[in-house]
C-alpha angles and dihedrals in degrees: 000000000000108000124195115200116198126183113210118258123261110303137202116280116281117273135162092294107055092172092058097055112127131209118270120229087259090051091053089052092049093054095044090051093052091044091055091050089050092048090057088062091062094225116162111214116218099188137017129191128177140182110261090232111117099245091051094048090049091048091049093049093046093045095050094046095046093045092050096241119151100192119123112247120222126210113234124190090206089072096062115111095257096064127089133237096245089058091054091046090055090053093047092053088062093058126096093195121116103203111038127177118203117191111196150128144272132289090028097053093049091047093048091054090047093050094046092050095038093240120162108257091228092061100032122138113258113218119237118222110279093014121142124199122188118213124189106210126202085183133357092244138102106300093005097120142063127206108248101178143336126220127195140162113301111226 
């Protein structure tokens, strides 16, 4: 499986409703820039899942549109910030798709990359907003993946 982990773009400041925070203009630009980089790689996504939080759903929609993908994204509660990487891995093992995009949040996305690549949690890479990391997975298990490439906003 080829897994593409995308953290949502920059969002409005925290308030009482974390799930309703929208992308800022800067966050939209982050996502569009990464989507254009991704499109140049000519990768055809076969599945897309996103956190139902507003900023992740907006990120997903912008990314798919800007990258030229026509797949239908699906909201997935497992991708909200309060879930753990091992829960997401169990879900991924049930999929038959080959090129899967997950749009989610920190700390989950950083933990997921660390678990897949068997990186110590204390020294794991922390995703920036709008960052996409591609992981080629032999198996959706601890240590079952290898980082293939990382895309971020071009300054």
